[in-house]
C-alpha positions in Angstrom: -17.9 83.0 -40.8 -20.1 82.0 -43.4 -22.6 78.8 -42.6 -20.4 76.8 -44.7 -17.5 77.5 -43.0 -18.9 76.4 -39.6 -20.1 73.5 -41.2 -16.7 72.4 -42.4 -15.3 73.4 -39.3 -17.5 71.3 -36.9 -16.9 68.3 -39.3 -13.1 68.8 -39.0 -13.8 68.8 -35.3 -15.1 65.6 -34.9 -12.8 64.0 -37.0 -10.1 64.8 -35.2 -11.6 63.9 -32.0 -12.8 60.4 -33.7 -8.8 59.9 -34.9 -7.7 61.1 -31.5 -9.8 58.5 -30.2 -8.4 55.8 -32.6 -5.1 56.9 -31.9 -5.5 56.5 -28.4 -7.1 52.5 -28.2 -4.3 51.8 -31.0 -1.8 53.2 -28.6 -3.1 51.5 -25.7 -3.3 48.2 -27.9 0.3 48.3 -28.6 1.4 48.8 -25.0 2.2 45.9 -23.0 -0.2 44.1 -21.0 2.0 44.2 -18.1 2.1 48.2 -18.4 -1.6 48.2 -17.3 -1.1 45.2 -14.3 1.0 47.4 -11.3 2.0 45.3 -8.0 2.9 48.7 -6.1 3.0 47.9 -2.3 1.5 44.5 -2.3 2.7 41.2 -1.2 2.7 38.2 -3.0 2.1 35.1 -1.3 4.1 31.9 -3.3 2.9 28.7 -1.5 4.7 25.7 -1.4 3.4 22.3 -0.3 6.0 21.2 1.1 8.4 21.6 4.5 10.5 24.2 3.9 13.5 21.9 3.7 13.5 20.3 0.3 14.4 21.2 -3.0 11.0 23.0 -3.6 11.4 25.8 -1.2 15.2 26.0 -2.6 13.2 26.6 -5.9 11.0 29.2 -4.7 13.0 31.1 -2.5 16.2 31.3 -5.2 13.1 33.1 -8.0 11.2 35.0 -5.3 13.6 37.8 -4.9 14.0 37.8 -8.8 10.5 38.2 -9.3 9.9 41.1 -6.6 12.7 42.9 -9.3 11.2 41.9 -12.2 7.5 42.4 -11.8 6.1 46.0 -12.2 5.9 48.2 -9.1 8.2 45.5 -7.3 6.1 43.7 -5.0 7.5 42.0 -1.8 7.1 38.2 -2.8 7.0 36.1 0.1 7.5 32.2 0.2 4.9 30.3 2.6 5.1 26.6 3.3 1.8 24.2 3.5 3.0 20.7 4.2 0.8 17.6 4.7 -1.2 14.7 2.7 1.9 14.0 0.4 1.5 18.1 -0.8 -2.2 17.0 -1.6 -3.6 19.5 1.4 -1.9 22.2 -0.4 -2.8 21.4 -3.9 -6.3 21.1 -2.6 -6.6 24.2 -0.9 -5.3 26.0 -4.2 -7.6 24.9 -6.5 -10.2 26.5 -4.7 -8.6 30.2 -4.8 -10.1 33.1 -6.8 -8.2 35.9 -6.4 -8.0 38.7 -9.3 -5.1 40.7 -8.1 -1.9 38.3 -8.6 -1.0 38.1 -4.9 -1.5 34.8 -5.2 0.9 31.8 -6.2 1.1 28.2 -6.3 4.5 25.9 -6.8 3.6 22.2 -8.1 6.2 19.4 -8.0 6.6 16.2 -9.2 5.1 15.1 -5.6 2.2 16.9 -6.5 1.8 15.7 -9.8 2.3 11.8 -9.3 -1.0 11.3 -7.1 -3.0 13.4 -9.8 -1.7 11.0 -12.5 -2.1 7.9 -10.5 -5.7 9.0 -8.9 -5.2 9.1 -5.6 -8.0 9.6 -3.7 -6.9 12.6 -1.5 -6.7 14.4 -4.7 -9.7 17.3 -5.2 -7.7 19.4 -7.6 -7.4 19.9 -11.5 -3.9 21.0 -12.8 -5.8 22.4 -16.3 -7.9 24.6 -14.2 -4.5 26.6 -13.2 -2.5 28.8 -15.1 1.0 28.0 -15.5 3.7 31.1 -16.1 6.9 29.3 -15.7 8.5 26.0 -15.3 11.8 24.2 -14.5 12.9 21.1 -14.6 15.7 19.3 -12.2 17.3 16.0 -11.6 18.1 13.8 -8.7 21.2 12.3 -7.1 21.0 8.8 -5.0 23.8 8.3 -2.8 25.2 6.1 0.2 27.3 6.2 2.9 31.3 5.8 2.5 31.1 1.9 4.0 28.5 0.9 1.7 29.8 2.6 -1.4 33.0 0.7 -1.2 30.7 -2.2 -2.3 29.3 0.1 -5.3 31.0 -0.7 -8.8 28.9 0.6 -11.3 26.3 -2.2 -10.6 24.5 -3.1 -7.6 25.7 -6.2 -7.8 27.3 -6.3 -4.8 24.7 -4.4 -2.6 21.9 -6.9 -3.0 23.2 -8.6 0.5 22.4 -5.8 2.5 19.1 -4.3 3.8 18.9 -0.6 3.3 16.9 2.1 4.9 15.2 4.8 3.2 13.0 7.7 4.4 9.7 7.9 1.8 7.3 10.8 2.0 4.9 8.4 0.3 3.9 6.2 -2.1 2.3 7.9 -4.4 4.6 10.3 -4.3 8.2 11.1 -6.4 9.6 8.4 -3.9 8.1 6.1 -6.3 11.0 7.2 -9.0 13.8 5.9 -6.3 11.7 3.0 -5.0 11.3 1.2 -8.1 14.5 1.6 -9.2 15.9 0.1 -6.2 14.1 -2.7 -6.6 14.7 -3.1 -10.2 18.2 -3.1 -9.1 17.4 -6.0 -6.9 18.4 -4.2 -3.5 16.3 -5.0 -0.2 15.2 -1.7 1.0 13.0 -0.9 3.8 11.3 2.2 3.5 10.3 4.3 6.4 7.0 5.8 5.1 5.4 9.5 6.0 8.4 11.8 6.3 7.5 15.6 5.4 9.7 16.0 2.2 13.0 15.3 1.0 14.7 17.4 3.7 13.6 15.7 6.4 15.0 12.2 4.5 18.6 14.0 4.1 18.7 14.9 8.0 17.5 11.0 8.7 20.5 9.9 6.5 22.7 12.7 8.5 22.2 11.3 11.7 22.3 7.8 10.8 18.6 6.7 10.8 18.9 6.1 6.9 21.4 4.4 4.8 20.3 5.1 1.8 19.3 8.7 0.4 18.1 10.6 -2.8 17.5 14.6 -3.4 16.5 16.5 -5.6 19.5 18.8 -7.5 18.9 22.1 -6.1 19.0 20.4 -2.2 22.0 18.2 -3.3 23.9 20.8 -4.4 23.5 22.9 -1.2 23.3 20.3 1.7 24.7 17.1 -0.3 27.6 18.1 -2.7 29.9 19.8 0.5 29.6 16.2 2.6 30.2 14.1 -0.5 33.5 16.5 -1.4 34.8 16.0 2.5 33.9 12.3 1.9 31.0 11.6 4.3 28.5 10.5 1.3 29.3 9.1 -1.6 27.0 9.7 -5.1 25.4 6.5 -6.2 23.6 7.8 -9.4 21.5 10.3 -11.2 17.8 9.8 -12.4 19.4 11.6 -15.8 18.2 13.5 -18.2 16.6 13.5 -21.5 18.1 14.3 -25.3 16.3 15.6 -27.9 15.1 12.0 -28.8 13.8 11.3 -25.3 16.7 9.2 -24.4 18.2 9.2 -21.3 22.0 10.5 -21.1 24.0 12.1 -17.9 22.7 14.8 -15.9 24.1 17.5 -16.9 24.8 19.4 -13.2 26.4 15.8 -12.6 28.0 14.7 -15.4 30.3 12.4 -13.7 28.1 10.2 -11.9 26.3 7.9 -13.7 22.6 7.2 -14.4 20.5 4.7 -13.0 20.2 3.6 -16.7 23.8 3.3 -16.6 24.2 1.3 -13.4 20.6 -1.0 -14.4 22.7 -1.9 -17.1 25.5 -3.3 -15.3 23.4 -4.9 -12.5 22.7 -8.7 -13.1 18.7 -8.8 -13.6 18.2 -5.2 -13.9 16.8 -4.4 -17.4 16.3 -1.2 -19.4 13.2 -2.8 -21.1 10.1 -4.2 -20.6 7.4 -3.2 -18.6 8.9 -2.3 -15.5 11.7 -0.1 -17.2 8.9 1.7 -19.5 6.9 2.9 -16.8 9.9 4.1 -14.8 11.1 5.9 -17.5 7.4 7.4 -18.3 7.1 8.5 -14.5 10.6 10.0 -14.2 9.3 12.3 -17.7 6.8 13.1 -15.6 8.5 14.1 -12.9 11.5 15.5 -13.7 12.2 17.3 -16.8 9.7 19.6 -15.7 9.1 18.9 -12.5 8.4 22.4 -10.5 5.8 24.8 -11.9 4.6 28.2 -10.9 0.9 28.7 -11.3 -1.9 31.3 -10.9 -5.4 30.6 -9.7 -7.9 30.0 -12.3 -9.9 33.2 -13.2 -7.0 35.1 -13.0 -7.2 38.5 -15.4 -5.0 38.2 -18.6 -3.4 41.1 -17.6 -2.1 39.9 -14.7 -0.8 36.8 -16.3 0.9 38.5 -18.8 2.7 40.2 -16.4 3.9 37.6 -14.6 5.1 35.7 -17.7 7.0 38.7 -18.7 8.5 39.1 -15.7 9.6 35.6 -15.8 10.9 36.0 -19.0 12.8 39.0 -17.8 14.3 37.2 -15.2 15.6 34.2 -17.7 16.7 36.7 -20.5 19.1 38.0 -17.2 22.8 38.3 -18.4 23.8 36.3 -15.1 20.8 33.6 -14.9 22.3 30.9 -16.6 25.4 31.2 -14.0 23.2 31.5 -10.6 20.9 29.5 -11.7 23.2 26.6 -12.6 25.1 27.3 -8.9 21.3 27.3 -7.0 19.0 24.8 -9.0 21.4 22.5 -11.7 21.6 23.1 -15.4 17.9 22.7 -16.5 15.9 24.3 -18.9 13.2 27.4 -17.6 9.9 27.6 -19.7 7.9 30.7 -19.5 4.1 31.2 -20.8 3.1 29.1 -23.8 6.4 26.7 -23.4 5.0 26.5 -19.3 2.0 25.1 -20.5 3.5 23.0 -23.0 6.0 21.4 -20.2 3.1 21.0 -18.2 1.0 18.8 -20.1 4.1 16.7 -20.5 4.2 16.6 -16.7 0.9 15.1 -16.3 0.7 12.7 -19.1 1.7 9.2 -18.8 0.5 6.2 -21.0 -2.4 3.8 -19.5 0.2 0.9 -20.1 2.3 3.0 -17.1 0.0 3.7 -15.2 -1.2 0.2 -14.6 1.9 -1.2 -13.7 2.7 1.5 -11.4 -0.7 1.0 -9.6 -0.1 -2.9 -9.5 3.5 -2.2 -8.2 2.1 0.3 -5.4 -0.3 -2.8 -4.4 2.2 -5.3 -4.0 5.0 -3.3 -2.4 2.9 -0.8 -0.6 -0.1 -2.2 0.0 -1.8 1.0 -1.4 -4.9 0.1 -3.6 -5.8 2.6 -6.6 -8.9 2.4 -8.7 
């Protein structure tokens, strides 16, 4: 081989090596990010800052096996419970997590969002630090015992002459939605404060220790709906749902049950306009349409985040998902990835006027002072 041919051969080899490397990089860039994440043999701990008897537990327990199936490597997904301090104990713990391998998740609810919105001094967490990968909405149903339900005619007019007892998780938690609704309806309700979760409130109602209760949709469907069918309790109202124009309409999971707005409109002295209504509606929007959100800790590598987003998208795309989720959780939207981040924005955004009204009401009603 003459010198010219040797030079050309070396040039061709270099070109082929360079081209091969470029093609390799292009192929890697074209691969889904999740292809580089593998959870084989790992256990993922999904922490819920409530007791194991409430709606958040049912939400996480529903998604956990589906997530295990959808994530690459099919890891074991275990739901853990860390109740305490109105869910702020678990949220404060999660704020300090710095796991890089995707084995730690957290599930937030409206009862975690409300203390954050209201400046509860127990809050040491910042939602904007966390990485949302999935969010879903829910609803809620308030219900009565059969005796009191006989006085309910679509309005609360005949309910005003009696004192009711309600198991309350905490003044700054999601229970401010029913508490403010009861007051707007003119009902006399005594609050037993400090229960660990709505599941405990349900058990108090079952034991006759309370006389009015509310449950989020997943808990109501599993634990209360069978009792309602048996005539042991009677649904009074839902909090409703939002249409495309932010109007409150009937909850699609409970289309035969009137909304609080309908009951308020039918009740003497209750108004669906003005400061009280605007505050109630603002916190309802923050607490229910995007109530439950799954997070990864701050600093989680992007390929891990992408793997979770793709896994939840895969779950949402299952042909049977609408059917099984409606049965267990109710008929509510599920948001993934960027949509989950947008949903989080709506869940932690409330007008200053609504906050001011609620803080004043909390001080007057429960003696809770918030700056």
